[in-house]
Every structure is written in structure tokens, then in C-alpha cells.
C-alpha positions in Angstrom: -20.3 -1.4 1.9 -18.0 -0.7 -1.1 -16.5 -3.3 -3.2 -12.7 -3.7 -2.7 -10.6 -4.2 -5.8 -7.3 -5.7 -4.8 -4.4 -5.4 -7.4 -1.5 -7.7 -6.5 1.1 -9.4 -8.6 2.7 -11.4 -5.8 1.0 -10.8 -2.5 -1.5 -13.7 -2.8 -1.8 -14.4 0.9 -2.0 -10.8 1.9 -4.7 -10.2 -0.7 -6.7 -13.2 0.6 -6.5 -11.9 4.2 -7.9 -8.6 3.1 -10.6 -10.2 1.0 -11.7 -12.7 3.8 -13.3 -9.9 5.8 -14.9 -8.1 2.9 -18.5 -8.5 1.8 -17.6 -7.7 -1.8 -14.0 -8.0 -3.1 -12.3 -9.0 -6.3 -8.6 -9.6 -7.0 -6.5 -9.1 -10.1 -2.8 -9.3 -10.9 -2.8 -6.1 -13.0 -4.7 -2.9 -13.7 -6.8 -4.4 -16.5 -10.0 -4.3 -14.4 -13.4 -2.7 -14.8 -14.2 -0.4 -12.0 -17.7 -0.1 -10.7 -19.4 2.8 -8.9 -18.1 3.1 -5.3 -15.1 0.8 -5.6 -12.2 1.1 -3.3 -8.9 0.2 -5.0 -6.2 -1.6 -3.0 -2.8 -1.8 -4.7 -0.3 -4.2 -3.1 3.1 -3.8 -4.8 6.2 -5.1 -3.1 9.9 -4.2 -3.1 11.3 -5.1 -6.5 8.1 -4.4 -8.4 8.3 -1.7 -11.1 6.0 0.7 -9.3 7.1 3.7 -11.3 5.8 2.0 -14.4 2.8 0.4 -12.8 1.5 3.7 -11.5 1.2 4.8 -15.1 -1.2 1.8 -15.7 -3.1 2.9 -12.6 -3.5 6.4 -14.0 -4.6 5.0 -17.3 -7.2 2.9 -15.6 -8.6 5.9 -13.7 -8.5 8.2 -16.8 -10.5 5.7 -18.8 -12.9 4.5 -16.1 -16.5 5.4 -16.2 -16.5 5.3 -12.4 -13.2 6.3 -10.7 -12.5 4.6 -7.4 -13.8 6.4 -4.3 -10.4 5.8 -2.6 -7.0 4.3 -3.4 -5.0 2.5 -0.8 -1.4 1.7 -1.8 1.1 -0.5 0.1 4.5 1.0 0.1 7.9 0.1 1.4 9.3 2.0 4.4 11.6 4.9 3.7 9.4 7.1 1.5 8.5 9.6 4.1 11.7 10.4 6.0 11.0 7.5 8.3 14.3 5.5 8.0 17.9 6.2 7.2 19.8 4.8 4.3 21.6 2.1 6.4 18.3 0.8 7.7 16.8 0.8 4.2 19.8 -1.2 2.8 19.4 -3.7 5.6 15.7 -4.1 4.8 15.8 -3.9 1.0 19.4 -4.6 -0.1 21.9 -2.4 -2.0 19.3 -1.0 -4.4 17.2 0.3 -1.5 17.5 4.0 -2.5 16.4 3.3 -6.1 13.4 1.4 -4.7 12.5 4.3 -2.4 12.7 6.8 -5.3 10.4 4.6 -7.5 7.9 4.4 -4.7 8.1 8.2 -4.0 7.3 8.8 -7.7 4.3 6.4 -7.6 3.0 8.1 -4.4 3.4 11.5 -6.0 1.4 10.3 -9.0 -1.4 9.0 -6.8 -1.5 12.3 -4.9 -1.8 14.1 -8.2 -4.9 12.0 -9.2 -6.8 14.2 -6.7 -8.7 11.2 -5.3 -8.8 10.2 -1.6 -5.9 7.9 -0.9 -4.0 6.2 1.9 -0.3 5.1 1.6 0.6 2.4 4.0 4.3 2.2 4.5 5.3 -1.1 6.0 8.4 -2.9 7.1 9.3 -6.1 5.3 6.9 -9.0 5.9 8.0 -11.8 8.2 7.1 -13.3 11.5 6.3 -10.0 13.3 5.1 -9.5 16.8 1.7 -9.6 18.4 0.9 -5.9 18.0 1.7 -3.1 15.6 1.6 0.6 15.9 0.8 3.2 13.2 3.2 6.1 12.7 2.7 9.4 10.9 5.0 10.7 8.2 8.4 11.7 9.5 8.2 9.4 12.5 11.0 6.8 12.4 10.0 3.2 11.7 11.9 0.6 13.6 11.9 -3.2 13.9 12.7 -6.0 11.7 9.4 -7.0 10.1 5.6 -7.3 10.5 3.3 -10.2 9.8 0.9 -10.4 6.9 -2.0 -10.7 9.4 -0.9 -7.5 11.1 -0.5 -5.6 7.8 -3.8 -6.9 6.5 -5.6 -5.5 9.6 -4.1 -2.0 9.0 -4.9 -2.2 5.3 -8.5 -3.2 6.1 -8.9 -0.2 8.4 -7.5 2.1 5.6 -9.9 0.6 3.1 -13.1 0.6 5.2 -12.8 3.7 7.3 -11.9 7.3 6.6 -9.5 7.3 9.6 -6.3 7.6 7.5 -7.6 9.3 4.3 -5.1 11.5 2.4 -2.3 10.4 4.7 0.8 8.3 4.5 1.0 6.0 7.6 3.8 3.7 8.7 3.3 0.3 10.2 5.8 -1.2 12.6 5.9 -3.6 15.6 4.7 -2.1 18.9 7.5 -1.4 21.4 
């Protein structure tokens, strides 16, 4: 099983949940890490993070790595794949919602251009959530108020450890 490298500035609990079920995992709060052969990189930014700047650090890491990651899994806010309207985005992320979406869209485009396998996991804001979540393809509307960290961690683990979602952007929302 591949080692999972979790990069997270502020998602400490989410990172721990992902790492709990991994045989080999390490965590860092920035991209100043040494990648090993076969690593899977999991980047967990959240709304408000400067993802458009941080993705440059990710690109530098990969450009200078002896071993590039075998896959990149990125957590994204909802709204980057025509999955929510502006009113819904402002309700979730505040008045700067569209700027957030544009920054994430730029970061996602940069990851796509790295030409490595990737998965973008678009999630509603974290909160209490419901018992079950559903996964939506690009362009399918995301609805609901929030999802729990446990639910999101389970989807991220599937993205990290299987090829089920490779080279796709998936949305995560409460089941109806």
C-alpha cells in the first residue's frame, strides 16, 4: 500500500481521520516535504486559504521531486464545477465566495496540467452532516447545508486508495 502524504494547514482532525486507516501516512502543514516512490499526495486546503499561491508550491515540489506522487487528491470547495449557483455559494462561503471559487478553479487547472493522476473532491462546508453522503459528478448540483468530517474522510480515503475516481472531480453532499 502506498504511503499517504497529507498536506493540511488547518484541517487537523480531518487529516487524523484519513491517517487513522492508513498503514503508512505522514502529515505536514506545507509542501516542504520529501516525496518517496509511490507516495499519494492528499492536499486539504479550506475556504480562505490562498490556494492559488499554494498550488505553485505544489508544482515546485513536484518539479524538484526525485519521485513524483503517483496521484494527487485535492479537497476543494463546492462551486468549481458548475455545481452551485452564486446565491448558494455566498450562503456557504460569504460575500467573497466567487473569488474563492476562482482561486480554486485556478489551482485545479494547475493540478490538471501537471499530467499526473488526480482526484478533486468538492465538498460542502464541514459541520454536523447526516448519516450518509452521495457522490456527484461534475455539473450535477450540490445541495444541503454541510457534511461531517467523518463522511468527508471516508470519501477522501476512497479517492486515495482506489482508482475509482481517478482524473475526475467529484462532489460530496448529504444523501437525500
